[in-house]
N, C-alpha and C positions, 0 to 999 in steps of 0.2 A: 503494500499501499503506500503510495507516495506521502512522503514527510507533510504535515499539516491536514491531511483528508481525514474529515471525520467519519465513522463508520456510517456507512449506508449512502454515503452522500459523494456525489461524481465531481471529479477532478474538472476545473475549466480547462477547455482545450486550450494550448500554446499557440505562438505565432506558426511553427511547422505545423501541428496539425489543422491548423484553418488553410495555410497554403496546401497542404494536401488536398483538403477538401475541396477548396476553390478549382483546383486543377482537375481532379475528378470528374467535378461538377461542368467544368468547362469541356472535357472531352467527352462527355455525355449528350454536350449543346445545350447545357441549360444557362440560362441568362445570370449573370454574376449581381446585376442591377436590378433590381425591380423597376418596371417602367411604370410611373405613374399617370394619370390622365389629370393635368395640371389645367385643362381648359376652363373648371368650373372653379379654381382657386381665385380668391379675391386680389386684388392689386393693394398696394399701400397707400395709393389715395382714394380707394373708393370709402364710399360713405356706408357706414353700418346701419341698420335700420334699428329705430328704438327699442328697446328691452322690452317695453310692453306689448310690441307686435310681436316678438320672439316668442314672449312667453305663452303668447295667443295661440301660436302653432302648435305647441305641443298639448297632447289631447289632454282633457279634464282629469282623465283618470290616472294618467301617468305623473299627471302634476302632483293629485291626491297622495300618490304613494311616494313619490319624492318627498313631498312635504311631511311625511310621517316618519321616512327613512331618516331624514337629515336634518329636522327642525330639532332645536335644542330644546328640552322640556325640563322646567324646573320642577323639582320633587318637592323639595322641602327648603327651609331657609335656616342658615346658619350664623350665629355670630363669632367671631372670632375675636381673641385679644388684640389690642391695637400693636402689640409687639410682634405677632406671630410672623414667621419667615424671615425676620430681621438677624435671625443668629447665624455665625459661621456656619457653612456646611461641614457635614464631617470629612 
């Protein structure tokens, strides 16, 4: 087992492994760089729509689930001493 590898944990490939993989992929005729469709990408000077308009595009049930999952919920109020958190870390 390589030094520093944990039990059951795969070792990250080094540069030689990556180079061998890429040359094998090229020999099989695979593209080494994914080709993206940039025709729909906004340009830097494009004006973005208002946030309210973007929110309206998201279906109501999806907004409801996102709100449920990511909204902060206050469950109780606690009072801490004024000096809490001012001591030196251990």
